[in-house]
C-alpha positions as CSV (number, residue, x, y, z in Angstrom):
1,X,130.7,-193.0,-108.4
2,X,131.2,-192.0,-112.0
3,X,128.4,-189.5,-111.8
4,X,129.7,-188.1,-108.6
5,X,133.2,-187.7,-110.1
6,X,131.6,-185.9,-113.0
7,X,129.2,-183.6,-111.2
8,X,131.5,-182.5,-108.4
9,X,134.2,-180.9,-110.6
10,X,131.5,-179.4,-112.9
11,X,129.9,-177.7,-109.9
12,X,133.3,-176.5,-108.6
13,X,134.4,-175.1,-112.0
14,X,131.1,-173.7,-113.3
15,X,129.1,-173.1,-110.2
16,X,125.6,-171.9,-111.0
17,X,126.5,-171.8,-114.7
18,X,126.3,-175.6,-114.8
19,X,122.7,-176.1,-115.9
20,X,122.7,-178.9,-118.5
21,X,124.3,-182.3,-118.8
22,X,124.0,-185.1,-121.3
23,X,124.1,-188.6,-119.8
24,X,123.5,-192.1,-121.0
25,X,120.3,-193.8,-120.0
26,X,121.7,-195.8,-117.1
27,X,122.9,-192.7,-115.2
28,X,119.9,-190.7,-116.2
29,X,117.5,-193.4,-114.8
30,X,119.5,-193.6,-111.6
31,X,119.3,-189.9,-111.0
32,X,115.5,-189.9,-111.6
33,X,115.0,-193.0,-109.4
34,X,116.9,-191.4,-106.5
35,X,114.9,-188.2,-106.9
36,X,118.0,-186.0,-107.8
37,X,116.5,-185.0,-111.1
38,X,112.8,-184.5,-111.5
39,X,110.6,-185.4,-114.5
40,X,110.4,-181.7,-115.5
41,X,114.2,-181.3,-115.4
42,X,115.0,-184.0,-117.9
43,X,114.3,-184.9,-121.5
44,X,115.3,-188.3,-122.8
45,X,116.3,-188.8,-126.5
46,X,115.8,-192.4,-127.6
47,X,116.1,-194.0,-131.0
48,X,116.6,-192.1,-134.2
49,X,115.6,-192.7,-137.8
50,X,115.6,-190.6,-141.0
51,X,111.8,-190.5,-141.0
52,X,111.2,-189.6,-137.3
53,X,114.4,-188.0,-136.1
54,X,115.1,-188.5,-132.4
55,X,112.1,-189.6,-130.3
56,X,111.7,-187.7,-127.1
57,X,110.5,-189.2,-123.8
58,X,108.5,-186.2,-122.8
59,X,104.9,-186.3,-121.8
60,X,103.6,-183.8,-124.4
61,X,106.4,-183.7,-127.0
62,X,106.0,-187.2,-128.4
63,X,102.2,-187.0,-128.7
64,X,102.5,-183.6,-130.4
65,X,104.9,-185.1,-132.9
66,X,102.5,-188.0,-133.6
67,X,99.6,-185.6,-134.0
68,X,101.7,-183.6,-136.5
69,X,102.5,-186.7,-138.5
70,X,98.8,-187.6,-138.7
71,X,97.9,-184.1,-139.7
72,X,100.1,-184.7,-142.7
73,X,98.6,-188.1,-143.2
74,X,102.0,-189.8,-142.5
75,X,100.6,-192.8,-140.7
76,X,103.7,-195.0,-141.1
77,X,105.9,-192.3,-139.6
78,X,103.4,-191.8,-136.7
79,X,103.3,-195.6,-136.2
80,X,107.1,-195.8,-136.1
81,X,107.3,-192.9,-133.6
82,X,104.7,-194.5,-131.3
83,X,106.3,-197.9,-131.4
84,X,109.7,-196.5,-130.5
85,X,108.2,-194.5,-127.7
86,X,106.4,-197.5,-126.3
87,X,109.5,-199.7,-126.5
88,X,111.4,-197.2,-124.4
89,X,108.7,-196.5,-121.9
90,X,107.8,-200.2,-121.5
91,X,111.4,-201.0,-120.5
92,X,111.5,-198.1,-118.1
93,X,108.2,-199.1,-116.5
94,X,109.2,-202.7,-116.2
95,X,112.2,-201.6,-114.2
96,X,110.3,-199.1,-112.1
97,X,107.5,-201.5,-111.2
98,X,109.5,-204.7,-110.9
99,X,107.6,-206.4,-113.7
100,X,108.4,-210.1,-114.2
101,X,109.8,-210.7,-117.7
102,X,111.3,-214.0,-118.8
103,X,115.1,-213.7,-118.9
104,X,116.7,-213.6,-122.3
105,X,120.5,-213.9,-122.6
106,X,120.6,-211.9,-125.7
107,X,118.7,-209.0,-124.1
108,X,116.1,-209.1,-126.9
109,X,113.1,-208.0,-124.9
110,X,110.5,-206.9,-127.4
111,X,108.0,-204.2,-126.7
112,X,105.0,-206.6,-126.6
113,X,106.6,-208.8,-124.0
114,X,107.6,-205.8,-121.8
115,X,104.2,-204.1,-122.2
116,X,102.3,-207.3,-121.3
117,X,104.4,-207.7,-118.2
118,X,103.9,-204.1,-117.2
119,X,100.1,-204.3,-117.6
120,X,100.0,-207.5,-115.6
121,X,102.2,-206.0,-112.9
122,X,99.9,-202.9,-112.6
123,X,97.0,-205.2,-111.9
124,X,98.9,-207.1,-109.3
125,X,100.0,-203.9,-107.5
126,X,96.5,-202.5,-107.5
127,X,95.1,-205.7,-106.0
128,X,97.9,-205.7,-103.3
129,X,97.1,-202.0,-102.5
130,X,93.4,-202.8,-102.2
131,X,94.1,-205.6,-99.8
132,X,96.4,-203.4,-97.7
133,X,93.9,-200.6,-97.6
134,X,91.2,-203.0,-96.5
135,X,93.3,-204.4,-93.7
136,X,94.0,-201.0,-92.4
137,X,90.4,-199.8,-92.8
138,X,91.5,-197.0,-95.0
139,X,88.4,-196.0,-96.9
140,X,90.0,-193.1,-98.7
141,X,92.7,-195.4,-100.1
142,X,90.1,-198.0,-101.0
143,X,88.0,-195.5,-102.9
144,X,91.1,-194.2,-104.7
145,X,92.2,-197.7,-105.7
146,X,88.7,-198.7,-106.9
147,X,88.7,-195.6,-109.1
148,X,92.1,-196.5,-110.5
149,X,91.0,-200.1,-111.2
150,X,87.8,-198.9,-112.9
151,X,89.8,-196.5,-115.1
152,X,92.2,-199.3,-116.0
153,X,89.4,-201.7,-116.9
154,X,87.8,-199.1,-119.1
155,X,91.0,-198.4,-121.0
156,X,91.8,-202.0,-121.6
157,X,88.2,-202.6,-122.7
158,X,88.3,-199.7,-125.2
159,X,89.3,-202.0,-128.0
160,X,88.2,-205.5,-126.8
161,X,90.4,-205.7,-123.8
162,X,94.0,-206.2,-122.8
163,X,94.8,-208.7,-125.6
164,X,94.1,-206.0,-128.3
165,X,96.7,-203.7,-126.8
166,X,99.3,-206.4,-126.6
167,X,98.6,-207.6,-130.2
168,X,98.8,-204.1,-131.5
169,X,102.1,-203.7,-129.7
170,X,103.6,-206.9,-131.1
171,X,102.2,-206.5,-134.6
172,X,103.1,-202.9,-135.0
173,X,103.6,-203.3,-138.8
174,X,99.8,-203.5,-139.0
175,X,99.7,-199.8,-137.9
176,X,101.2,-198.7,-141.2
177,X,98.2,-200.2,-143.1
178,X,95.7,-198.1,-141.1
179,X,94.2,-194.9,-142.3
180,X,94.7,-191.7,-140.3
181,X,91.2,-192.0,-138.8
182,X,91.7,-195.6,-137.9
183,X,95.1,-194.9,-136.3
184,X,94.0,-192.1,-134.1
185,X,92.1,-194.4,-131.6
186,X,95.2,-196.5,-131.4
187,X,97.2,-193.5,-130.3
188,X,94.5,-192.4,-127.9
189,X,94.3,-195.7,-126.1
190,X,98.1,-196.0,-125.6
191,X,98.2,-192.4,-124.4
192,X,95.5,-193.1,-121.8
193,X,97.2,-196.3,-120.8
194,X,100.6,-194.7,-120.2
195,X,99.0,-191.8,-118.2
196,X,97.9,-194.4,-115.7
197,X,101.6,-194.9,-114.8
198,X,102.3,-191.1,-114.3
199,X,101.7,-188.7,-111.5
200,X,99.3,-186.0,-112.6
201,X,101.2,-183.4,-110.5
202,X,104.9,-184.0,-111.3
203,X,104.6,-186.2,-114.4
204,X,107.1,-188.7,-113.0
205,X,106.7,-192.4,-113.5
206,X,105.3,-194.3,-110.6
207,X,107.8,-196.7,-108.9
208,X,108.1,-199.1,-106.1
209,X,110.0,-198.2,-102.9
210,X,112.2,-199.8,-101.8
211,X,113.0,-201.9,-104.8
212,X,114.1,-205.1,-103.0
213,X,111.0,-205.3,-100.7
214,X,108.5,-202.7,-101.8
215,X,106.1,-201.2,-99.3
216,X,104.5,-198.6,-101.5
217,X,103.9,-197.4,-105.0
218,X,104.6,-193.7,-105.4
219,X,105.7,-190.9,-107.6
220,X,108.7,-188.6,-107.2
221,X,106.9,-185.8,-105.5
222,X,104.8,-188.0,-103.2
223,X,101.4,-186.7,-104.4
224,X,100.6,-190.2,-105.6
225,X,101.0,-192.9,-102.9
226,X,99.6,-196.4,-102.4
227,X,100.5,-198.5,-99.4
228,X,101.2,-202.1,-100.3
229,X,101.8,-203.6,-96.8
230,X,98.9,-205.2,-95.0
231,X,98.3,-204.7,-91.3
C-alpha cells in the first residue's frame, strides 16, 4: 500500500518524466519479486565503508570493482567487497528459494549460515525437479537438470568441495592474508557459484512460485523454468 500511495501520485504529477526512484530493500525486493521491476531496471546499494564505498548488487559492477582492487594489489579491500556482496546476495537467495535457516531472535544471520542453507536448498530443488521430470517423462527437462547438477558439482569440487566454500565464507578474515594470485581463484569460484542462481537471459535471481506451495523454479522473464511437481 505504501508503494502504491507513492507511485500513483508520482505518475500523476510527473508522467513519463518519473523514471527513477530510491526505495529501501523491503519495497525493492517486493517489486522485483512481483515482476514490476526487472533485474536490468534496478541497482541495489548495500553496505558502505571508507575503503570500498557502496557495494552494488549488479551482475557486472561488483566483479569489476573487485578486479580493479586486485589490479592495485588491494586484497583486503577486494575481500571486504566480496564478503559484503555475498552477505547481501545470500540473504536475498535464501528468501527467493525458501532456504531453511535456524531462527535467530536477534536477526544475526551470518553469511556462512545463509550461504550454506542456500547451497543445500539448491541441491534439494534440483533433486525435486529431476524427480518431477522423470515422473512426466520429460527428457528435455531431465537433460537440462543433469547438466545443472553436473555444473554445480564441478563448482563445489573446484576447491575440495562444498565445505571449502562455506569455510571461506565464514572465515573471511583469512582472505586478507592471501596474495592477489591466491585470491583470484576464490573470487572466480564464488562468481561461478552465484551465476548458477541467475537467469542468463534477464539476469534475475531464480525464485520459487508460488512461495507458500512452490510448483516451479523460474526467473523473472520465464526463460529459465523447472517444474517441481510430480505427476
